[in-house]
C-alpha positions, 0 to 999 in steps of 0.5 A: 707697568710704565717700564714696559712702554719704551720712551720717546727717546728710545723709539727715536733711537730705534728709528734712526738705527733702522734708517742707518740699516736702510742706508747700509742696504742702499750702499751695498752692491747690487749682487750683495743686495740681491742675496738678502731676502727683502720684502718687495716694497722695501727692495723697491724703496732701496732701489729708488734710494739709489737713483735719487741724487738730491740730498734732501730727497735721499734723506726723505727716502731713507726715512721712508725705508726706516718706516717700512722696516719698522714693520719687519724684524730687522735682525735677519737683515742685520745678520745678512748684512754682517755676513756680507760685510764679514765676507768682504773683509775676509776676502780683502784680507786674503787678497792682501796675503796673496799680494804679499806672497807674490812679492815674496816669491819675486824677491826670494827663491826660497819662498817658492819652496815654502809655497810648494810645501804648503800647496803640493798640488800647485804647478811649480813649473808654471809658477817658476815661469811666471816668476821669471817672466814677472821679474823680467817685466819689472826689470825692463819696465814692461806691462805687468802681464805675468805679474797679474797672471802670477797672482791669478795662479796663486789665488787658484792654487790657494783657494779654500 
């Protein structure tokens, strides 16, 4: 019978986990936070935690958020947070792949042929012009307008 009652240590661990979850929610961008269905009281507490600048005040507000979360099932919130963070990680990885592709396109003409095979719907004429202009910009030390435009076109052409 005594095994069913959680220990004081376990209760404290759970409270600290809920506070950490609340801190992660408070650190999210506004748009990401809005995509998570939260009770009004919790959403207001998180908004307030963002406005607090003093260290002690923020600590107490995060404790309050943890206390509010004790009455909720935290699993849907954790799942939504994991989904948001995973999406961000995937988007960052995609961004890095596109940057590497852009570098290969500027260094090697054969990279454009490989890209055309992989994405036949891409407008090769536009890509060739942007590659040519980006190379010229780099050589002359001009602002990277075509360089950035090339990235944008690659991102659109390889969109899932």
